[in-house]
One Martini backbone bead per residue (centre of mass of N, CA, C, O) as a GRO file, in nm:
protein
  183
    1UNK     BB    1  -1.263   1.263  -0.982
    2UNK     BB    2  -1.009   1.454  -0.998
    3UNK     BB    3  -0.759   1.556  -1.192
    4UNK     BB    4  -0.561   1.593  -0.958
    5UNK     BB    5  -0.600   1.309  -0.829
    6UNK     BB    6  -0.517   1.148  -1.083
    7UNK     BB    7  -0.227   1.269  -1.094
    8UNK     BB    8  -0.137   1.162  -0.816
    9UNK     BB    9  -0.178   0.862  -0.875
   10UNK     BB   10   0.013   0.849  -1.114
   11UNK     BB   11   0.266   0.940  -0.946
   12UNK     BB   12   0.245   0.702  -0.739
   13UNK     BB   13   0.282   0.486  -0.960
   14UNK     BB   14   0.558   0.570  -1.060
   15UNK     BB   15   0.707   0.530  -0.797
   16UNK     BB   16   0.635   0.235  -0.752
   17UNK     BB   17   0.745   0.126  -1.018
   18UNK     BB   18   1.044   0.221  -0.955
   19UNK     BB   19   1.030   0.014  -0.689
   20UNK     BB   20   0.887  -0.261  -0.838
   21UNK     BB   21   0.578  -0.264  -0.878
   22UNK     BB   22   0.527  -0.369  -1.158
   23UNK     BB   23   0.594  -0.666  -1.100
   24UNK     BB   24   0.423  -0.724  -0.857
   25UNK     BB   25   0.142  -0.626  -0.987
   26UNK     BB   26   0.142  -0.805  -1.228
   27UNK     BB   27   0.146  -1.076  -1.073
   28UNK     BB   28  -0.108  -1.013  -0.911
   29UNK     BB   29  -0.298  -0.981  -1.156
   30UNK     BB   30  -0.259  -1.265  -1.263
   31UNK     BB   31  -0.372  -1.400  -1.006
   32UNK     BB   32  -0.648  -1.261  -1.008
   33UNK     BB   33  -0.739  -1.370  -1.290
   34UNK     BB   34  -0.688  -1.693  -1.195
   35UNK     BB   35  -0.889  -1.693  -0.991
   36UNK     BB   36  -1.126  -1.752  -0.784
   37UNK     BB   37  -1.383  -1.704  -0.625
   38UNK     BB   38  -1.312  -1.538  -0.331
   39UNK     BB   39  -0.967  -1.491  -0.414
   40UNK     BB   40  -0.780  -1.268  -0.342
   41UNK     BB   41  -0.470  -1.299  -0.445
   42UNK     BB   42  -0.421  -1.551  -0.557
   43UNK     BB   43  -0.212  -1.834  -0.608
   44UNK     BB   44   0.018  -2.064  -0.815
   45UNK     BB   45   0.332  -2.116  -0.687
   46UNK     BB   46   0.501  -1.897  -0.794
   47UNK     BB   47   0.609  -1.584  -0.830
   48UNK     BB   48   0.316  -1.482  -0.762
   49UNK     BB   49   0.320  -1.558  -0.467
   50UNK     BB   50   0.522  -1.348  -0.377
   51UNK     BB   51   0.386  -1.098  -0.507
   52UNK     BB   52   0.115  -1.136  -0.362
   53UNK     BB   53   0.240  -1.097  -0.082
   54UNK     BB   54   0.350  -0.819  -0.130
   55UNK     BB   55   0.092  -0.684  -0.217
   56UNK     BB   56  -0.061  -0.727   0.044
   57UNK     BB   57   0.144  -0.589   0.236
   58UNK     BB   58   0.123  -0.314   0.095
   59UNK     BB   59  -0.189  -0.273   0.138
   60UNK     BB   60  -0.175  -0.304   0.443
   61UNK     BB   61   0.005  -0.052   0.491
   62UNK     BB   62  -0.198   0.149   0.357
   63UNK     BB   63  -0.420   0.090   0.556
   64UNK     BB   64  -0.278   0.171   0.817
   65UNK     BB   65  -0.242   0.462   0.736
   66UNK     BB   66  -0.545   0.524   0.713
   67UNK     BB   67  -0.608   0.407   1.028
   68UNK     BB   68  -0.426   0.566   1.239
   69UNK     BB   69  -0.676   0.759   1.343
   70UNK     BB   70  -0.933   0.536   1.363
   71UNK     BB   71  -1.019   0.612   1.064
   72UNK     BB   72  -1.189   0.521   0.751
   73UNK     BB   73  -1.273   0.693   0.517
   74UNK     BB   74  -1.435   0.717   0.220
   75UNK     BB   75  -1.201   0.862   0.076
   76UNK     BB   76  -0.991   0.638   0.159
   77UNK     BB   77  -1.122   0.410   0.025
   78UNK     BB   78  -1.122   0.526  -0.258
   79UNK     BB   79  -0.804   0.548  -0.271
   80UNK     BB   80  -0.747   0.255  -0.229
   81UNK     BB   81  -0.903   0.147  -0.461
   82UNK     BB   82  -0.752   0.317  -0.684
   83UNK     BB   83  -0.480   0.205  -0.627
   84UNK     BB   84  -0.544  -0.095  -0.671
   85UNK     BB   85  -0.650  -0.066  -0.962
   86UNK     BB   86  -0.402   0.073  -1.077
   87UNK     BB   87  -0.180  -0.143  -1.004
   88UNK     BB   88  -0.381  -0.375  -1.152
   89UNK     BB   89  -0.517  -0.281  -1.407
   90UNK     BB   90  -0.828  -0.347  -1.303
   91UNK     BB   91  -0.847  -0.636  -1.138
   92UNK     BB   92  -0.962  -0.482  -0.910
   93UNK     BB   93  -1.243  -0.493  -0.727
   94UNK     BB   94  -1.490  -0.426  -0.505
   95UNK     BB   95  -1.464  -0.707  -0.363
   96UNK     BB   96  -1.161  -0.696  -0.310
   97UNK     BB   97  -1.158  -0.437  -0.140
   98UNK     BB   98  -1.355  -0.531   0.076
   99UNK     BB   99  -1.202  -0.786   0.162
  100UNK     BB  100  -0.943  -0.654   0.243
  101UNK     BB  101  -1.035  -0.425   0.439
  102UNK     BB  102  -1.165  -0.611   0.638
  103UNK     BB  103  -0.920  -0.790   0.705
  104UNK     BB  104  -0.733  -0.566   0.796
  105UNK     BB  105  -0.908  -0.456   1.026
  106UNK     BB  106  -0.913  -0.717   1.193
  107UNK     BB  107  -0.601  -0.741   1.223
  108UNK     BB  108  -0.561  -0.467   1.365
  109UNK     BB  109  -0.754  -0.517   1.606
  110UNK     BB  110  -0.621  -0.783   1.714
  111UNK     BB  111  -0.298  -0.693   1.709
  112UNK     BB  112  -0.223  -0.427   1.644
  113UNK     BB  113   0.020  -0.223   1.534
  114UNK     BB  114   0.288  -0.363   1.592
  115UNK     BB  115   0.217  -0.647   1.496
  116UNK     BB  116   0.131  -0.571   1.216
  117UNK     BB  117   0.397  -0.455   1.120
  118UNK     BB  118   0.554  -0.709   1.159
  119UNK     BB  119   0.387  -0.888   0.961
  120UNK     BB  120   0.443  -0.726   0.716
  121UNK     BB  121   0.753  -0.749   0.723
  122UNK     BB  122   0.759  -1.064   0.706
  123UNK     BB  123   0.628  -1.056   0.401
  124UNK     BB  124   0.898  -0.886   0.337
  125UNK     BB  125   1.201  -1.032   0.187
  126UNK     BB  126   1.291  -0.753   0.078
  127UNK     BB  127   1.406  -0.448   0.028
  128UNK     BB  128   1.227  -0.366  -0.211
  129UNK     BB  129   0.952  -0.452  -0.076
  130UNK     BB  130   0.974  -0.253   0.164
  131UNK     BB  131   0.993   0.011  -0.004
  132UNK     BB  132   0.728  -0.019  -0.152
  133UNK     BB  133   0.547  -0.015   0.105
  134UNK     BB  134   0.643   0.264   0.210
  135UNK     BB  135   0.571   0.434  -0.043
  136UNK     BB  136   0.270   0.355  -0.056
  137UNK     BB  137   0.173   0.433   0.224
  138UNK     BB  138   0.293   0.732   0.228
  139UNK     BB  139   0.124   0.820  -0.020
  140UNK     BB  140  -0.144   0.812   0.107
  141UNK     BB  141  -0.093   1.050   0.305
  142UNK     BB  142  -0.052   1.264   0.055
  143UNK     BB  143  -0.317   1.279  -0.116
  144UNK     BB  144  -0.476   1.501   0.072
  145UNK     BB  145  -0.244   1.726   0.169
  146UNK     BB  146  -0.244   1.588   0.469
  147UNK     BB  147  -0.035   1.542   0.740
  148UNK     BB  148  -0.056   1.381   1.022
  149UNK     BB  149   0.064   1.301   1.313
  150UNK     BB  150   0.011   1.002   1.297
  151UNK     BB  151   0.151   0.963   1.017
  152UNK     BB  152   0.428   1.064   1.101
  153UNK     BB  153   0.474   0.844   1.320
  154UNK     BB  154   0.439   0.603   1.121
  155UNK     BB  155   0.680   0.644   0.941
  156UNK     BB  156   0.886   0.555   1.160
  157UNK     BB  157   0.761   0.278   1.234
  158UNK     BB  158   0.775   0.158   0.945
  159UNK     BB  159   1.074   0.188   0.898
  160UNK     BB  160   1.159   0.011   1.123
  161UNK     BB  161   0.998  -0.249   1.051
  162UNK     BB  162   1.146  -0.234   0.745
  163UNK     BB  163   1.443  -0.165   0.767
  164UNK     BB  164   1.473   0.159   0.739
  165UNK     BB  165   1.656   0.404   0.727
  166UNK     BB  166   1.618   0.730   0.821
  167UNK     BB  167   1.754   0.863   0.567
  168UNK     BB  168   1.594   0.702   0.357
  169UNK     BB  169   1.315   0.774   0.450
  170UNK     BB  170   1.340   1.076   0.404
  171UNK     BB  171   1.397   1.060   0.106
  172UNK     BB  172   1.143   0.919   0.024
  173UNK     BB  173   0.948   1.141   0.135
  174UNK     BB  174   1.050   1.369  -0.038
  175UNK     BB  175   0.971   1.242  -0.301
  176UNK     BB  176   0.677   1.221  -0.245
  177UNK     BB  177   0.609   1.513  -0.183
  178UNK     BB  178   0.697   1.631  -0.452
  179UNK     BB  179   0.502   1.454  -0.634
  180UNK     BB  180   0.223   1.514  -0.450
  181UNK     BB  181   0.210   1.803  -0.467
  182UNK     BB  182  -0.056   2.068  -0.486
  183UNK     BB  183   0.127   2.346  -0.539
   0.00000   0.00000   0.00000
């Protein structure tokens, strides 16, 4: 991974942390460390259960962003893995990433985009958790330096599903673009 890409990932983490990600992903990390084998982001019934649910929905939204063009490239898988590892301070391993991506892909294929977005939104029960998912997912689109038409269209769909006002969504996108700009 290039130095520039690492810097972008750190910037994304900074933005996510500022939106409450630090708490969500710390609780998710604790849940991952306490889990049994083959149970990524398992929860123990306390606040980490809610945080784990928010973390899963956030990564699901990030996956949907990566998959919106119909293909999740090896580079996108690597970026998603790096983001997951970075957000959980290394608690997420390759097995976790593979398990999550496989399940997200199955859910997206079975449900379709609109239903998947609705289910993601349903898992996010606070305004802060919805903003966190939006920022993380949109950040994924900006990591490669090119935002596709499909990704731009998904920004609006995702904001609507997450009940984020258009002007706030635009403001968040501007913040992400400025922070992750490679120019």
